[in-house]
N, C-alpha and C positions, 0 to 999 in steps of 0.2 A: 621469539617471541612470534613474530608475524607471520614467519615462515609455517609455524607450527599450525596459527589458526588457520589458516589458506587448503592446507593439507588436510584438516579435520573436514571443514567445509566444504570441498570441494567434490564432487560425485566423480565415481570412475567412472571411463570413458570407454570399455568396453560395453555397457549397458545401450539399450535401444530401446526405450518402453515407451509405447503411447504419453504424451504429454498432452493434457486435459488443462484447459483453464478455466476459470470464472471469472465474474465481477464483484465486482466488492457490497453486493443486495443481495437478500433471501434468497430470491429465485432463480438467481445463478449458479449461489452454492448448492440449492438441491440437483438443477441440470445438470452442471456440472459432476457430482457425486454419481447421475444419474448415468449420467454415460462415462463413465468410467467403471463403474462397478460393472454393466455392458461387456466394454471393449475386457474389462480384467479376466473373463469369463473365458479371453482365447489370446491369450494372451500379458503380459507382463503392462498394467496402463496406468500411471502417475496420474493424480491429482493435484493441482495447485489454484488453492482458492484465493478470493478477494483480492487479484493483483489491481483492484485501482476501477477506474471508469476507462468508458470505451476508448481513446486515445491512448493507455498504456497494454491493455490486451491486444488490441490490435495490429501496435505495434511489436509485442514480441509474437503474436503470430508471422508478422511477416519476415520481423529479425531469426524466424526458427527455433526460440525460446520452447513454442509448445505449438502445437499441430495442429490441434484444434478446439472451442472453444463455442456455448451459444451465444447468437443471437437473435436479434429479429430484422425482419425488411425493411421497415421504415427507419431504424436507423443506421444498417446499412447502407441505403441507396441514401440520404438525405446529408447523414453527418458524417461520414465517411466517403462518399463514391461523389454525392455532389448531383445525383440524380435527382430529376424530376418527383413529388412524392407519390405518382402512382406505376413508378416503377416496376416491373412485373421479377419475379424470381429470375428469368432466362435474362433479363436486363442486367443486374446484377451479378450474373456469371458472366457476364460477357466483359463487362468490367473490370471486374475481379481478376481474372485471368491472365492477363499479362501481368500480374505479379507473381504468379505463380498462385494465385488460389483459385477456394470455390465456398459456391454458400448452397447447400441442398441437404434433403430430412427436415422436411417439416415435419416437425413436432405432433401438431392435428391444433393449436394455440394461439390467439391473438392476445397478446397484453400491452395493451395502446395504453401511452399516455390519457390523463383527463387532468381534472381540476376538478379536487371536494373541497365542499363546503361543511358545516357546522351547524349551521344553525338554520333551521327549520324555516324561518322567514328572509333568508338570504338566499341572492338569483339562482332560478334557475337553468338558466344557459349563459354558455362563454359573452354572449353579447350582451348580456343583462350588465358584468362587471363592469363596462363601459359609462354606465347612468353610475357607480356607487365609485369615485376616487379617493375614499377614505378607507376602502378593507386596504387589512394588513394583508398580505401574502407572504409569505414563507416559504421559496422553492429551493427546490437540491439544486447545487453548486452547479453539477452536469445538465443540468433540465433549465440552466441560467444561462451556459455557455454553446447548449446545443443548437446548433442553424434549425432542426427541424423541435424546438424549441420554443423558449419564450421571447427570445428575438421578433419569429417566424408568429408568434398566439399575438403578441403587443400588435408590431404592425399587420395583421389581416384584421383584428375586430378592434384596434384603437384604445388598446387597453391605458390608462395614463396613469395606473399606478407604478413607485415605486418600490419592486419587493427587495426581498430579503432573503442571503444564501441560509439555510440549514440543512442540516445532514438529513437524508430522508429517513434514518432508522429513529430520530428522536419526534419526527414531523406530526407524528399522528398523535402523540401522548401533549406536544404545545399548542395543539390545535383544540384538543379537549378541552385544556385549560387556557382556552381563549387568549392566549397568547400573541396565536395567530388568527385570519380571518380564515384562510385557505391556503391552502396549499398542491403541489402535481402528484399526482399518484398511478400507479401500475392499474389496470382495471384489474389485475388476477389478484391485487394484496388482498388480507385475509380482514386485513385491521378496518376493512371498509365497513364490512358487516359490524363488528364489537363493534366499532363507535356510533354506530348508527349515523353515517355522513350521508351526504349529499354527490352524487355524482355528476356536473353541470353536461347540460347538452353541450356538443361541439356544434349547433347548428350551422356551421358554415362548411363544417367537412374538413378545417384543418390539418386534424392531425389524420396520415395513410396510415396504413396496413402495417401493426408492427406482429406479424407474424413467425414466430418462434424456427429457425432454420439450425441448422450445426456449420460453422464458418471453417474451414478448413486449411490443409498444403494442399495443393494439388497430385504429393507422391504418398498421402498418406494411404491411399486403397493400393499402391502397390508394396510399402513396406508394411502394411500392418494388414494386409488382405483378409484374414479371418476375422479382427477385429472390427475391421469396416462392414464387413456385411451383419457383423452380427449387430452395429448402430443401426446399417439400416431398417431392420426390423423394427427400429421403433416410431418411424413416419404416422405419422396419423394417431399413434397409439397415449399422447397424452389429450384428454381433454382441456375448458376452462376450466369447468365444476373441481377435475383433481388438481390443477397448478393451485387452485385455490385452496383446497383443502391441504395439498403437502406446508401451502404457504405457514395458513396455518396450526397446523401443528410444530413446525418451529417457533415461530413468532409468539403463540398463542401458549399453547401446552408445552413448552417447552424441548423438543424430542429436536437429538443429533438430524442433521446433514445427512450423516451415514444412516444409519439406522431406518431414516422417511426414505432413502433409495432403494433399500433392501424388500420396501415393505412394498412401495409402489410398483416393484419390479417381480415380486413374488405374487404379487395379484395377492397378497393380504390386507390391503389397506395400511394408513400408515398409522403411528403412536404407538405407546409398551414399551419400546426401548428406550435406551439409549440416551436420556436425555441429560438434555444440557447444563440444567440447574439441578445437581446432586447437592448447591449452599460451595458457599465459600470455599469453606473448610476439603470439601469431598473434595472440589478443583483444583485446590492448590495441590491437595495429598495425592494427586492420580498418576501413574505409572507417564502420564504426556508432561509433565512438570521439569523432571528432568531434562528429556531429549530438548527443550525450547530455551532451558538453562544451560546448555553447552552448547546450545546456536548461538544462541545472545553475546555467550561469552566468547567464544569463536569470531564474532564479530567485531565483540570490543575490541578484543585484544592484538586483532588481524588489522583494525584499522590504524587503534592507538603507534602499532609497535611499529608500521609504517610511516608514519606521520612524526613520532622519535627519532625513525633513523633519516630521515630530508625535514623536518622544523628545525634538530639543532642547530645542525649547520648552515640552512640558511640562517636564523641568528645571530650566529658568529660572524655571517657576510653583513648583518645589516648593521651588527652594536660598532666593525670596523671600517665599512665605507657608510657613515651617514647616508649619501642624496640614494644611495646605492638602497642600503635599507629600509627607508620612506617611501621607495618604491614597493618592496616587499612584505611592509607591514601591509601595504593600501590596498596589494593586494588578496594578500589575504585575510585580510580586515571586509573584503566585498563578496567573498567566496563565503564569507560567515552568514550575510546577511541575502541569500539567496533563498526563499524559502523550499523546505527540504523534497516537499513533491513533486515541485517545479523543475527539480535537480535530478530527482529519482527520469521522470520523465524526458529530460535531455537524455541523459546518458544513457538510457536504453537504445535507441538510433544508432549514438553514436558507440558503445560498444558491442552493437548488433544484439544483445540478448539480457535476459534479467535474470531474476536470482540473486546470487551471491555477490556476481563482480558489481553488477549497479551501486550496491548497498554500502559494499565495504572500499566503495571511489571518495560516494556522496559521505560519509562517515570518514574516512580519511581527511577530505578537504575541508571538511566543518572541524578536527584535533587540528589542524595547522597551526591557529591563528595562538591559541594559547601558549603552544611548546614555541612557536616563531618569540613572539612577543617576550613572555620571561626568559631565554635566552639570551634572547638583545638586552634584558634589560638588567638582570643580573651578573651579565659582564659589564653595560656600561657601569656598573655602581661601586666596580672594584677599582680602587684608589691607585690612580697615576703613579704614586713613589712602587708600589709593589712589582708595578709591572718596569718600572725603573733599575728599580734594585736587582732583578731576573736579569734584563740586559747587558747590566755593570760586570756582572759574575758570569758571562758568555753563553749566557742564554739563549739557544734562537729562536727563531718565531713559534714555532709549533710547542718546542719546549717551555715556552712561559704559556704556552696554553695549558698543556697539560701539567704540568705541575704547579702555577699558578693558576690561573684563571680559570679552569675548570674545576677545579677544589672547591677555590671560593665559592664559584658562582653557582655550584652542583645543588643547594638546596630550596633556590630561586627555581633552578629548570624543573626538580624534582615535585615543586608545584607548579609548577605550569602542567607536568606532565598527567599529575593526578587530578588537574581540571579537567582535560582533554575527555584524558576515563568517565571521568564521573557524569558530563556531558554525555559522553557516546552512551553509555547505558541506559539514561532516559532517550537520546534521536533513535537507535536501533530499532527503536519499535516502528521506528517506519519502512525498516526491511521486510514488513510480509507486505508491506501493500505489492510488489513486486517477488512476492513468493519465495524469499530471502530466508523465512521462519523467524525463530526468534517466539520473546514474551508477546512481539504486538499481532503476531497472531491470532494471540485471546480476542484482544484490542480490538482488533481488524472483526472481527465475528461478533466481541458484542457490542458495537456501534451501528451493524448491521442490525444486529436482533434489538437494541434498545435495550439489552443484558447486563446490568448494572453486576452482576454476579461475575460472569465473565471479563467484565470492564477488569472488577477490581483482581480478578484473578490472574488477567498480564500486569496490570500497573502496580499492586504491592509486591510480587518477586522483584519488580524492575526495582522499586523504592528499597527492598530490602538490599538486594546486588550492588545497588547506589552507598548505600552505610557499608559494605562491606567492603569493597572496594576505597573508598578513602578510609578505611579501618587500618587495610592492607600496606595503602600508602603512610598513614601515618609510622606505624611500624618499619618499614623504611628509611623515612626519614629520619627516624634514632634511633635508629640503627646507625648512620652515616655519621649521626652527628659521636652519637659516642664510640667512633672508629678515628673521627678525629682529632678528639680529645685525648683517645687514645694514644 
């Protein structure tokens, strides 16, 4: 089962498309589509959308899992390269070169960070925040951790607030509902106008420039010369107003990222086709659901199959050697406590790639605990007299395991595999954050757009699949029980 699943999700090695990544927010999705469609006119190009935050996407670029992605000069300088805030593009290129990377093709607009408030009586500048310690700040998790984000802002302005983390996709609605008083925004966000927000002036000029550029591997112009030349034609072509309109088309009008990109590149503006919001039934019954289901099943089947092959022997060892078994159970328990996104972020540099393999390894590690524990428990519950009787009949240790212990412990072992499979169906949604696909693609896009329809279109099939897996294992357990009685 594990081998078949791996074959189903591993791409063929002969293809060499231009792989274009994007981060998990609206503007990056759109820019990724614009770059992909531009390059696709001159060769095969593939978009790997919503790969996560800056650290994950940049790690994927360094590892060669993607060839390029859109980013911003301020992010490259402050967050990745630790350069001074006023670093020029030439300095950024010089710092990237030893890694085999470069930054080029200034797209023509800046998208800087800012802080926005909804209350008309609220502060007007960031300096004013220092005098209002009671303001509730809800900031995106990436902004909270970035060197050029909250730490720099709090230090330079002396801000006393203790912000809470909130996903960027829902921050505007939380601000409008007065659940928070201020949040970090991007200057090209369409919802600034929709919610009539006030953007606080950066009166100390703390934020650097965030000019949109393409970050790429230095061998891309050689490997994809025609596509690279076409991408260079985008330099200076996207204005701030264009970007705001495109973000609005996605977040407010519900247009698909691909349709928005086609409209912009065709000179027809945005809007009119490819809606992401065709209703829950329309999305669930779309042709894309089958592709996502097959990928989700392959991820779960491969991970749980491999975990069974490894976990059952580990459970046998844990049952027979108590001291060693405690160490094994402690290890798999600790693995279960590692946050999923943190584990994926660690696996990308270790494996040197994004996509299927980091997701499979993460799901494999999470599936081990119930399988190892149930195997160990099932064997330990067997009455010692059963083993003694088998040995008295001349059974060797492996025969005792095969003919006595394994059949008696099988219901408990199957229950562990069932638990691992059901958990993996839900956990596999994280695979989308490293480009591995599955139902998480819809969930990630829904989070970026704060679109409940897309969120449900990913969550409902995952729930149905979990119920189906439980039913399948129930039938298997019933079949085993009948076979034992027969």
